[in-house]
FIGUMAR-229182 format. One record per residue (C-alpha): residue number from 1; residue in one letter; x negated, y negated, z. Coordinates in pm, 1 decimal, padded with zeros to 6 digits. Layout:
% residues N
ATOM num residuo        X        Y        Z
ATOM NUM       a        X        Y        Z
...
This chain:
% residues 377
ATOM num residuo        X        Y        Z
ATOM   1       m -00761.4  01255.5  01682.0
ATOM   2       k -00405.4  01389.0  01611.7
ATOM   3       i -00170.6  01095.4  01485.6
ATOM   4       i  00195.9  01092.1  01447.7
ATOM   5       i  00368.0  00849.0  01228.0
ATOM   6       t  00732.8  00795.5  01196.9
ATOM   7       v  00861.3  00578.8  00870.8
ATOM   8       n  01190.5  00540.1  00710.0
ATOM   9       t  01012.9  00564.3  00355.4
ATOM  10       y  00724.5  00743.2  00236.1
ATOM  11       y  00571.8  00914.3 -00077.7
ATOM  12       p  00715.6  00977.0 -00323.1
ATOM  13       l  00964.7  00684.6 -00241.4
ATOM  14       k  00814.5  00354.6 -00363.4
ATOM  15       d  00843.4  00008.7 -00169.6
ATOM  16       g  00606.4 -00233.8  00041.0
ATOM  17       v  00637.1 -00018.0  00358.2
ATOM  18       q  00572.2  00303.1  00195.7
ATOM  19       f  00276.9  00174.6  00029.7
ATOM  20       v  00109.5  00035.2  00335.4
ATOM  21       t  00180.4  00332.8  00554.8
ATOM  22       q  00084.2  00580.3  00285.5
ATOM  23       y -00286.8  00388.2  00248.2
ATOM  24       h -00337.1  00400.8  00616.5
ATOM  25       a -00212.8  00765.1  00669.6
ATOM  26       e -00458.0  00911.9  00381.6
ATOM  27       n -00751.0  00703.5  00491.6
ATOM  28       l -00705.2  00819.0  00832.9
ATOM  29       a -00696.6  01166.2  00704.1
ATOM  30       l -01015.2  01112.2  00507.2
ATOM  31       r -01175.3  01009.7  00828.7
ATOM  32       g -01107.0  01356.8  00972.9
ATOM  33       h -00781.8  01274.7  01184.7
ATOM  34       n -00519.2  01494.8  01182.0
ATOM  35       v -00207.6  01288.9  01024.8
ATOM  36       i  00157.8  01401.3  01037.1
ATOM  37       v  00411.2  01177.5  00886.4
ATOM  38       f  00785.4  01222.4  00974.8
ATOM  39       t  01017.9  01057.7  00720.9
ATOM  40       t  01346.8  01064.3  00551.1
ATOM  41       n  01429.3  01329.7  00279.8
ATOM  42       h  01561.5  01210.7 -00049.9
ATOM  43       g  01582.1  01527.0 -00255.3
ATOM  44       n  01227.9  01625.4 -00195.1
ATOM  45       d  01071.4  01922.7 -00025.3
ATOM  46       s  01114.4  01922.5  00356.7
ATOM  47       e  00738.5  01983.7  00420.6
ATOM  48       e  00437.3  01933.1  00203.3
ATOM  49       i  00070.6  01816.5  00243.5
ATOM  50       h -00027.0  01541.2 -00001.6
ATOM  51       n -00346.4  01375.7 -00014.2
ATOM  52       g -00449.3  01547.8  00328.8
ATOM  53       v -00132.7  01442.6  00493.8
ATOM  54       k  00143.7  01653.1  00617.5
ATOM  55       i  00465.8  01512.8  00584.4
ATOM  56       i  00795.5  01645.1  00748.0
ATOM  57       r  01128.8  01520.5  00601.4
ATOM  58       f  01473.9  01494.9  00739.1
ATOM  59       n  01816.6  01446.9  00621.2
ATOM  60       v  01940.7  01108.8  00731.2
ATOM  61       v  02292.2  00909.9  00651.7
ATOM  62       n  02266.5  00530.8  00717.1
ATOM  63       k  02618.6  00378.2  00702.6
ATOM  64       h  02704.4  00022.0  00794.9
ATOM  65       t  02379.4  00015.2  01013.3
ATOM  66       f  02460.8  00333.7  01211.0
ATOM  67       y  02293.1  00664.2  01157.5
ATOM  68       s  02354.6  01039.1  01122.8
ATOM  69       g  02207.1  01357.3  01006.5
ATOM  70       e  01945.1  01602.8  01130.7
ATOM  71       k  01871.5  01404.6  01481.8
ATOM  72       e  01839.4  01717.2  01696.0
ATOM  73       k  01611.5  01865.7  01432.8
ATOM  74       y  01391.3  01573.2  01390.8
ATOM  75       l  01350.5  01551.9  01779.0
ATOM  76       q  01286.8  01902.1  01851.4
ATOM  77       s  00994.4  01866.5  01570.3
ATOM  78       l  00883.5  01528.2  01690.1
ATOM  79       k  00859.5  01674.7  02047.4
ATOM  80       k  00669.9  01990.0  01938.2
ATOM  81       e  00394.8  01778.5  01754.0
ATOM  82       l  00366.5  01534.6  01993.1
ATOM  83       k  00272.0  01771.6  02282.9
ATOM  84       d -00103.7  01765.2  02172.7
ATOM  85       a -00084.5  01429.2  01993.7
ATOM  86       d -00316.5  01148.1  02087.8
ATOM  87       v -00090.3  00853.0  01924.0
ATOM  88       m  00268.2  00799.5  01799.4
ATOM  89       i  00303.1  00509.1  01536.1
ATOM  90       n  00665.6  00389.1  01483.3
ATOM  91       v  00657.3  00215.2  01160.2
ATOM  92       c  00936.9 -00054.9  01188.9
ATOM  93       t  01248.5 -00098.4  01384.3
ATOM  94       q  01639.6 -00074.7  01261.3
ATOM  95       h  01581.0  00287.3  01147.0
ATOM  96       p  01675.8  00618.2  01284.3
ATOM  97       l  01311.5  00767.0  01278.7
ATOM  98       t  01241.0  00480.4  01528.1
ATOM  99       d  01541.1  00443.1  01714.9
ATOM 100       w  01601.3  00811.5  01775.0
ATOM 101       c  01283.0  00822.7  01961.3
ATOM 102       f  01394.7  00553.8  02221.9
ATOM 103       p  01587.8  00822.6  02455.4
ATOM 104       i  01290.6  01034.4  02489.2
ATOM 105       f  01046.1  00736.5  02512.6
ATOM 106       d  00932.2  00780.2  02865.6
ATOM 107       s  00851.9  01153.4  02818.5
ATOM 108       i  00629.2  01087.4  02545.3
ATOM 109       n  00275.6  01100.3  02692.5
ATOM 110       c  00056.1  00978.2  02425.2
ATOM 111       r -00029.6  00617.2  02316.3
ATOM 112       k  00249.5  00435.1  02129.8
ATOM 113       i  00232.4  00188.7  01880.3
ATOM 114       l  00497.1 -00010.2  01715.9
ATOM 115       y  00393.4 -00121.7  01369.6
ATOM 116       m  00639.6 -00385.2  01220.2
ATOM 117       h  00687.5 -00515.0  00884.6
ATOM 118       g  00906.3 -00813.5  00969.6
ATOM 119       m  01266.1 -00791.0  01103.0
ATOM 120       y  01622.9 -00915.6  01000.7
ATOM 121       d  01683.0 -01265.1  00902.8
ATOM 122       k  01949.6 -01421.4  01110.1
ATOM 123       s  01956.4 -01742.7  00923.7
ATOM 124       f  02255.7 -01843.8  00679.1
ATOM 125       n  02167.2 -01963.5  00354.4
ATOM 126       s  02256.3 -01968.7  00011.3
ATOM 127       k  02001.5 -01713.6 -00112.7
ATOM 128       t  02142.2 -01451.6  00084.7
ATOM 129       i  02518.2 -01552.7  00087.2
ATOM 130       a  02660.9 -01572.4 -00256.6
ATOM 131       n  03005.0 -01458.1 -00178.4
ATOM 132       i  03267.7 -01368.8  00080.3
ATOM 133       s  03148.8 -01004.7  00094.8
ATOM 134       d  02780.2 -01134.3  00153.5
ATOM 135       l  02905.0 -01344.6  00422.4
ATOM 136       g  03079.8 -01041.3  00620.2
ATOM 137       h  02780.1 -00840.9  00599.0
ATOM 138       k  02581.6 -01100.4  00732.6
ATOM 139       i  02791.5 -01166.5  01046.8
ATOM 140       w  02816.4 -00793.3  01122.7
ATOM 141       n  02425.3 -00762.8  01075.9
ATOM 142       n  02384.4 -01067.7  01286.0
ATOM 143       i  02569.8 -00908.3  01566.0
ATOM 144       r  02469.5 -00556.4  01499.4
ATOM 145       w  02099.3 -00639.0  01507.2
ATOM 146       g  02124.6 -00928.3  01754.3
ATOM 147       l  02270.6 -00678.6  02020.0
ATOM 148       y  02009.6 -00404.3  01903.9
ATOM 149       y  01703.3 -00635.8  01989.5
ATOM 150       k  01843.3 -00758.5  02306.8
ATOM 151       k  01936.3 -00380.4  02432.9
ATOM 152       n  01606.7 -00263.0  02333.0
ATOM 153       k  01385.4 -00522.2  02506.2
ATOM 154       k  01266.4 -00295.8  02772.9
ATOM 155       i  01168.7 -00023.1  02519.6
ATOM 156       f  00974.8 -00261.2  02322.9
ATOM 157       k  00776.2 -00381.4  02612.8
ATOM 158       k  00660.7 -00017.5  02685.8
ATOM 159       y  00463.9  00022.3  02351.6
ATOM 160       d  00093.1  00020.1  02415.0
ATOM 161       k  00042.1 -00203.9  02122.0
ATOM 162       i  00273.7 -00393.2  01879.9
ATOM 163       i  00142.6 -00463.1  01526.6
ATOM 164       q  00261.5 -00763.7  01303.1
ATOM 165       l  00192.8 -00867.9  00961.4
ATOM 166       h  00114.2 -01232.6  01038.6
ATOM 167       k  00110.1 -01493.9  01301.5
ATOM 168       f  00389.5 -01674.3  01142.5
ATOM 169       d  00591.5 -01362.5  01063.9
ATOM 170       t  00942.0 -01339.0  01189.4
ATOM 171       g  00840.7 -01051.1  01427.7
ATOM 172       y  00543.2 -01194.0  01574.1
ATOM 173       i  00752.7 -01511.7  01659.8
ATOM 174       h  01042.9 -01308.9  01795.5
ATOM 175       f  00852.8 -01058.9  02019.1
ATOM 176       k  00648.1 -01369.4  02173.8
ATOM 177       k  00942.8 -01582.6  02233.2
ATOM 178       k  01183.1 -01317.0  02380.2
ATOM 179       y  00944.0 -01068.0  02522.2
ATOM 180       n  00622.2 -01250.8  02578.3
ATOM 181       i  00420.6 -00980.0  02390.7
ATOM 182       d  00120.2 -01097.3  02229.7
ATOM 183       s  00115.3 -00879.5  01913.5
ATOM 184       s -00197.9 -00756.7  01707.1
ATOM 185       i -00222.5 -00875.4  01348.0
ATOM 186       i -00283.7 -00645.9  01042.6
ATOM 187       e -00214.1 -00818.4  00721.8
ATOM 188       n -00121.6 -00613.8  00429.7
ATOM 189       a -00391.4 -00503.0  00194.0
ATOM 190       v -00409.5 -00419.8 -00189.2
ATOM 191       d -00497.3 -00135.3 -00406.3
ATOM 192       d -00892.5 -00171.3 -00481.7
ATOM 193       r -00817.4 -00136.4 -00860.8
ATOM 194       f -00672.5 -00494.1 -00885.2
ATOM 195       f -01009.5 -00642.8 -00775.8
ATOM 196       d -01165.0 -00515.3 -01104.0
ATOM 197       f -01175.8 -00826.6 -01307.0
ATOM 198       c -01002.5 -00852.2 -01653.7
ATOM 199       k -01101.3 -01097.9 -01888.4
ATOM 200       d -00851.2 -01011.5 -02168.7
ATOM 201       r -00559.3 -01234.4 -02038.5
ATOM 202       e -00242.7 -01218.0 -02248.0
ATOM 203       k  00037.8 -01446.5 -02275.7
ATOM 204       y  00309.6 -01318.0 -02064.8
ATOM 205       a  00449.6 -01360.2 -01719.6
ATOM 206       i  00515.3 -01049.8 -01488.3
ATOM 207       s  00707.3 -00910.3 -01212.6
ATOM 208       v  00728.9 -00575.6 -01054.7
ATOM 209       a  01002.0 -00487.9 -00812.3
ATOM 210       n  01260.2 -00239.5 -00754.0
ATOM 211       y  01604.2 -00323.1 -00929.0
ATOM 212       m  01804.0 -00465.7 -00663.4
ATOM 213       p  01991.6 -00774.5 -00549.9
ATOM 214       r  01762.8 -00854.8 -00294.1
ATOM 215       k  01455.7 -00864.0 -00520.0
ATOM 216       n  01677.5 -01087.8 -00745.7
ATOM 217       q  01527.9 -01034.5 -01085.0
ATOM 218       e  01838.8 -01266.9 -01204.4
ATOM 219       f  01652.9 -01556.5 -01062.5
ATOM 220       i  01343.5 -01490.4 -01271.0
ATOM 221       l  01538.4 -01437.0 -01567.1
ATOM 222       k  01730.8 -01766.2 -01549.2
ATOM 223       a  01426.0 -01954.0 -01466.6
ATOM 224       f  01242.8 -01809.1 -01801.2
ATOM 225       y  01523.5 -01885.9 -02024.9
ATOM 226       m  01544.2 -02236.4 -01905.1
ATOM 227       s  01167.2 -02294.4 -01957.4
ATOM 228       h  01038.8 -02475.7 -02286.5
ATOM 229       i  00744.6 -02250.8 -02361.8
ATOM 230       d  00641.7 -02097.3 -02687.4
ATOM 231       k  00873.3 -01840.9 -02814.3
ATOM 232       n  00576.0 -01574.3 -02834.0
ATOM 233       f  00504.6 -01621.2 -02467.6
ATOM 234       k  00655.3 -01304.2 -02303.7
ATOM 235       l  00830.7 -01214.1 -01984.5
ATOM 236       i  00789.1 -00838.9 -01841.4
ATOM 237       l  01012.4 -00715.0 -01564.8
ATOM 238       i  00915.8 -00372.8 -01439.1
ATOM 239       g  01142.9 -00168.3 -01195.5
ATOM 240       s  01131.5  00175.1 -01073.2
ATOM 241       k  01446.5  00330.2 -01228.6
ATOM 242       e  01752.2  00245.5 -01431.3
ATOM 243       n  02033.8  00165.8 -01193.1
ATOM 244       a  02350.3 -00065.7 -01187.6
ATOM 245       y  02139.8 -00373.4 -01100.7
ATOM 246       y  01904.2 -00297.6 -01434.2
ATOM 247       h  02236.9 -00300.6 -01637.4
ATOM 248       k  02362.9 -00633.6 -01479.7
ATOM 249       i  02031.8 -00807.9 -01579.9
ATOM 250       m  02032.1 -00658.4 -01905.7
ATOM 251       k  02399.5 -00806.8 -01945.0
ATOM 252       l  02259.5 -01134.5 -01807.8
ATOM 253       k  02002.1 -01146.4 -02071.6
ATOM 254       e  02241.3 -01120.3 -02343.1
ATOM 255       e  02434.4 -01414.0 -02188.8
ATOM 256       l  02119.7 -01597.1 -02153.4
ATOM 257       e  02002.5 -01579.5 -02506.1
ATOM 258       e  02364.3 -01698.7 -02620.9
ATOM 259       k  02303.8 -01999.3 -02408.4
ATOM 260       y  01922.7 -02085.0 -02465.9
ATOM 261       g  01851.3 -01883.0 -02780.8
ATOM 262       q  01641.7 -01559.8 -02822.5
ATOM 263       k  01313.0 -01510.1 -02619.4
ATOM 264       n  01058.3 -01240.8 -02580.2
ATOM 265       v  01173.6 -01036.6 -02280.9
ATOM 266       e  01093.9 -00678.6 -02201.1
ATOM 267       i  01303.1 -00517.2 -01910.7
ATOM 268       l  01123.8 -00192.7 -01840.0
ATOM 269       f  01171.9  00093.3 -01597.7
ATOM 270       n  00976.7  00443.2 -01511.8
ATOM 271       v  00649.1  00286.6 -01597.3
ATOM 272       e  00341.8  00474.4 -01487.7
ATOM 273       r  00147.5  00323.7 -01211.5
ATOM 274       e -00168.7  00282.8 -01404.8
ATOM 275       k -00012.6  00121.7 -01707.3
ATOM 276       t  00185.0 -00109.5 -01445.3
ATOM 277       i -00158.5 -00229.2 -01279.9
ATOM 278       n -00304.3 -00275.1 -01633.6
ATOM 279       l -00021.9 -00500.0 -01715.3
ATOM 280       i -00024.4 -00706.8 -01399.1
ATOM 281       k -00390.3 -00744.9 -01455.8
ATOM 282       k -00390.1 -00894.9 -01799.8
ATOM 283       a -00088.7 -01116.9 -01716.0
ATOM 284       s -00075.9 -01527.4 -01739.8
ATOM 285       v  00111.6 -01552.3 -01419.3
ATOM 286       y  00315.4 -01348.1 -01170.6
ATOM 287       l  00678.8 -01422.8 -01075.4
ATOM 288       l  00889.8 -01334.6 -00737.2
ATOM 289       g  01232.5 -01440.1 -00706.9
ATOM 290       s  01333.9 -01242.4 -00391.1
ATOM 291       k  01586.5 -01355.4 -00156.0
ATOM 292       w  01413.8 -01178.8  00138.4
ATOM 293       e  01058.3 -01051.7  00190.1
ATOM 294       a  00825.2 -01016.7  00483.7
ATOM 295       f  00463.9 -00969.4  00334.8
ATOM 296       p  00520.1 -00889.2 -00057.6
ATOM 297       i  00241.5 -00655.4 -00166.2
ATOM 298       s  00321.6 -00769.3 -00509.0
ATOM 299       i  00193.4 -01117.0 -00429.9
ATOM 300       i -00137.2 -00991.4 -00287.2
ATOM 301       e -00184.4 -00770.5 -00598.0
ATOM 302       a -00166.5 -01082.5 -00814.5
ATOM 303       m -00383.3 -01256.0 -00587.1
ATOM 304       a -00651.3 -00975.1 -00600.4
ATOM 305       a -00610.5 -00971.7 -01003.5
ATOM 306       r -00684.2 -01335.4 -01024.7
ATOM 307       i -00328.5 -01441.1 -01138.3
ATOM 308       p -00149.2 -01733.1 -01007.8
ATOM 309       y  00183.0 -01670.5 -00880.5
ATOM 310       i  00514.1 -01858.9 -00851.6
ATOM 311       s  00750.9 -01748.6 -00559.8
ATOM 312       t  01062.8 -01801.2 -00379.3
ATOM 313       d  00998.9 -01925.2 -00002.3
ATOM 314       v  01021.4 -01563.5  00149.3
ATOM 315       g  00828.6 -01443.3  00435.1
ATOM 316       i  00485.4 -01550.6  00504.3
ATOM 317       v  00411.1 -01624.3  00104.6
ATOM 318       k  00355.8 -01983.2  00170.5
ATOM 319       y  00079.0 -01921.6  00378.0
ATOM 320       l -00112.2 -01734.8  00083.2
ATOM 321       p -00345.4 -01948.4 -00135.6
ATOM 322       g -00316.4 -01895.8 -00516.2
ATOM 323       g  00014.6 -01975.5 -00601.3
ATOM 324       v  00321.6 -02204.0 -00555.6
ATOM 325       i  00668.7 -02200.6 -00377.8
ATOM 326       v  00973.5 -02297.4 -00557.7
ATOM 327       k  01340.7 -02360.2 -00425.3
ATOM 328       n  01535.5 -02311.6 -00740.6
ATOM 329       e  01534.0 -02176.9 -01099.6
ATOM 330       d  01437.9 -02544.8 -01214.2
ATOM 331       e  01126.3 -02535.7 -01011.9
ATOM 332       m  01007.2 -02192.9 -01125.0
ATOM 333       s  01086.3 -02293.6 -01498.7
ATOM 334       y  00874.1 -02606.1 -01447.7
ATOM 335       w  00569.1 -02422.4 -01293.8
ATOM 336       i  00588.0 -02126.1 -01565.5
ATOM 337       e  00567.7 -02431.8 -01814.2
ATOM 338       t  00290.1 -02602.7 -01621.5
ATOM 339       l  00055.8 -02281.6 -01567.2
ATOM 340       v  00104.3 -02163.1 -01917.5
ATOM 341       s -00022.0 -02496.1 -02059.2
ATOM 342       d -00286.4 -02554.5 -01807.2
ATOM 343       d -00567.8 -02274.7 -01850.9
ATOM 344       k -00789.4 -02452.5 -01594.5
ATOM 345       l -00537.1 -02514.4 -01329.8
ATOM 346       s -00422.8 -02144.5 -01380.3
ATOM 347       e -00795.4 -02002.3 -01338.4
ATOM 348       y -00837.9 -02219.3 -01042.2
ATOM 349       m -00527.3 -02110.3 -00859.3
ATOM 350       g -00606.7 -01752.1 -00961.3
ATOM 351       a -00981.7 -01769.3 -00816.7
ATOM 352       v -00870.7 -01922.9 -00488.4
ATOM 353       g -00622.1 -01642.9 -00460.8
ATOM 354       n -00871.5 -01380.1 -00532.1
ATOM 355       q -01121.3 -01515.0 -00274.7
ATOM 356       y -00858.6 -01493.8  00005.5
ATOM 357       a -00774.2 -01147.0 -00085.1
ATOM 358       k -01137.4 -01030.2 -00085.2
ATOM 359       k -01177.6 -01151.8  00231.2
ATOM 360       h -00850.2 -01049.7  00405.3
ATOM 361       m -00677.0 -00779.6  00216.9
ATOM 362       m -00913.8 -00482.5  00163.8
ATOM 363       i -00769.3 -00150.0  00245.0
ATOM 364       e -01094.9 -00044.3  00421.9
ATOM 365       k -01094.1 -00336.6  00633.6
ATOM 366       k -00704.2 -00264.2  00739.1
ATOM 367       v -00775.2  00080.5  00820.8
ATOM 368       d -01062.2 -00020.8  01036.5
ATOM 369       d -00831.7 -00246.8  01241.8
ATOM 370       l -00570.5  00010.1  01281.7
ATOM 371       e -00820.8  00281.5  01384.0
ATOM 372       t -00961.8  00072.4  01647.7
ATOM 373       i -00600.4 -00015.6  01804.6
ATOM 374       i -00521.1  00359.9  01788.9
ATOM 375       k -00822.8  00438.2  01983.5
ATOM 376       g -00756.0  00145.8  02238.5
ATOM 377       d -01068.3 -00028.2  02181.5
């Protein structure tokens, strides 16, 4: 089959949506399908073939939730490839490579699938609104995206199938309540390498996420410094690159050391993927401090590796076994202390998460599920 995928982020960019889309695309290509990915350009080649998948990139500018860039070039290229395509998969809403398809939607004759990864959170809370600027952005986003989902109701109902991450995911609930659409569910999966059991646990907590306010490494750093644990126990933060937020948390680290005393903390970036995987697999506990997530890959990586997690209450994490949900830094600090001091509890929670991940989060099974939906079986 010829499969067209449109997605905002793809290789070599790194995030959760990229990871899931890439393992689907590459495994579908391995099964003999002709897979073409349309995505945005961030200084990479405009066209290339990577692991059997043809990637076509376009320059796009997103300013205040409105898009500009190579729209006409994108649509011409998309129309050309769609002429003999069997299916088009739009990954996520609220980005140009999906939204620019809407005006030509009725002329697309192949099977059409929308693969959601959650949707915007319209609720007001202290996690996402820290100052007047955040409040202004929140009000604007609620107006902008509220109108967007109302305006495009007819388009969403024209998809042959809509895929969501979980039955308690915001997207699943919204599409059922507002459009009376029963979405299919494909949970996220995890790199098979995390399932290789590692006996050599080491005394450190770890968190892996791009350095940015939404990932909220400040929360984790504060909780760690507040905890009363052995000074040899370490915290490792790993992000993709050095940026303004990285420097912000480096400054916060200095301030926390003045307040609480020196602790063993490493704040890293540009760490090779293989090394990152090994660091996660050897950790004692995994930490997530995000303000918003849908279905975080990092949590299920920890589950697969038998590492108990401590997470803020984001997305569907509270429905995943193998860890605990916390409301504030005090609670995260408490659970760090608890899990570090109780090996049996830590091992039990890790084992429970691992069993769930083995049953529900293997890549091969998720690709099977998507292939079945693509074929319309």
